N, C-alpha and C positions, 0 to 999 in steps of 0.2 A: 486761253482760260479767262483772261480779263474780259474779253468780249462776251463769253458765255455767262459770266457773273452778271454782266449788265443786262443780258437778255433773259436769262433763266433765274427765277427766284427759288425754284425747287432744287435744293442741294443735291438730291439724288440724280438729277438730270444734267448736272454741270459737265461731267466728263464727256457724255455723249454729245452734248451741245457743242463743246469745244472741238471734239473730233469732226463733227459736221462742218463747223466753220473752217477748220484747217483743210479738210478735203475739198470743200467747195471753193475756197478762195485761192488755194494753191500756195498758201503762205509757207507751209512746212517744206514744200519742194524748193521754194525760193531760198529759204534759210539754209537748207542742205547744199544747194548750189553755191551760195555765197561762202559757206564753210569750205567747200571744195576749192573754190577759186582762191581763197586766202591761203589754204594749205598748199596749193600747187604753185601759185604765182604771187604770193604775198610779198616776198622779198623784192621782186621785180616792180610791182606796183608801188610798194613802199618807197623805193628809191626815187620814184617820180612824184608821188603824192602821199607822204606819210600821214597827213591828216585824214585822208580818205580811208586808209587802212585802219587807222585808229578809230574812226567813226564806225566802220563796219564791224570791227571787233567788239566795240562797246555795245552796238545793237545786238550782236549775236549773244553776248553775255546777258544782256537784259531780257531778251526773249527766250533764250534757251533755258533759263532758270525756271520759267513757268510752263514750258511746253515739253513734257517728257516724251522721249522718242518712242516710237512703236516699231517692232520688228517687221520687216517686209519679207 
């Protein structure tokens, strides 16, 4: 959504521009994969690199707040 706001000045097009960016860049898929990895292996990864898991969780919180999920 932040990228769409930078690109698109017409508020009525913001959502569709954001969806195009998500689809074309694959960012939404990467975020979902990262969420799944943390959910499945977060404890294992955290035991070896707690700062990495903390950074991943912080990034997910930051970007998930602005990117509403769509049903597949």
